[in-house]
C-alpha positions as CSV (number, residue, x, y, z in Angstrom):
1,M,9.8,6.4,-1.4
2,D,13.1,4.3,-1.8
3,E,11.6,2.2,1.2
4,I,9.1,0.3,-1.3
5,A,10.1,-1.9,-4.0
6,D,6.6,-2.3,-5.0
7,S,2.9,-2.2,-4.1
8,I,-1.0,-3.0,-4.7
9,V,-4.2,-1.7,-3.6
10,I,-7.2,-2.5,-3.4
11,G,-10.7,-1.2,-2.1
12,Q,-12.5,-3.8,0.2
13,S,-16.4,-3.5,0.7
14,W,-16.6,-2.6,4.4
15,D,-20.2,-1.2,6.6
16,N,-21.3,-0.1,3.5
17,D,-18.1,1.7,2.5
18,V,-15.2,1.2,0.7
19,R,-12.0,1.0,2.5
20,V,-8.2,1.3,0.7
21,I,-6.0,-1.5,2.0
22,L,-2.3,-1.4,0.4
23,F,-0.4,-4.3,-0.1
24,V,3.8,-3.0,0.4
25,K,6.9,-4.9,-0.5
26,T,9.6,-3.5,0.9
27,A,12.8,-2.8,-0.3
28,P,15.8,-5.1,0.6
29,N,16.1,-5.0,4.2
30,V,13.7,-2.5,4.9
31,E,11.0,-3.3,7.8
32,L,7.1,-1.8,7.0
33,A,7.7,-0.3,10.8
34,E,4.9,2.3,12.1
35,D,7.4,5.3,11.4
36,L,7.0,4.1,7.8
37,K,3.4,3.6,7.4
38,K,2.8,7.1,9.1
39,R,5.3,8.4,5.9
40,L,3.0,6.2,3.9
41,K,0.1,7.3,5.3
42,N,1.3,11.3,4.8
43,A,2.8,11.4,1.5
44,I,-0.5,9.7,0.7
45,R,-3.2,12.6,2.5
46,E,-0.6,15.1,0.8
47,N,0.1,13.9,-2.9
48,C,-4.2,12.7,-3.5
49,S,-6.6,12.9,-1.2
50,P,-7.4,12.1,2.8
51,R,-10.0,9.7,0.7
52,H,-7.1,7.6,-0.6
53,V,-5.1,6.8,2.5
54,P,-5.8,3.0,3.6
55,H,-6.9,2.3,6.3
56,L,-4.5,-1.2,6.5
57,I,-0.9,-1.4,5.1
58,L,0.1,-4.8,5.4
59,P,3.6,-6.1,3.9
60,V,3.9,-8.8,1.2
61,K,7.0,-11.0,0.0
62,D,6.1,-10.3,-3.5
63,V,3.2,-8.6,-5.8
64,P,2.0,-11.1,-7.6
65,V,1.6,-10.0,-12.1
66,T,-0.1,-11.6,-15.1
67,L,1.9,-13.1,-17.8
68,N,1.1,-9.7,-19.4
69,G,2.6,-8.2,-16.1
70,K,-0.5,-6.6,-15.0
71,K,0.0,-6.7,-10.8
72,V,-3.2,-9.0,-9.9
């Protein structure tokens, strides 16, 4: 999606299960509004599975990387 500059997903242990949390860095001048969150969830549901749909989508200023360029 053009509105997304970068992202990272984590699994968090939650109530004897794992919930998916998506951290999103938006493109310049793009706000992570509810309609964008809905479109993200729909795209993930259609292209992956309902199990992969994030429970939370949170904005971040940047996605940190290691010296080797791996997201952390």
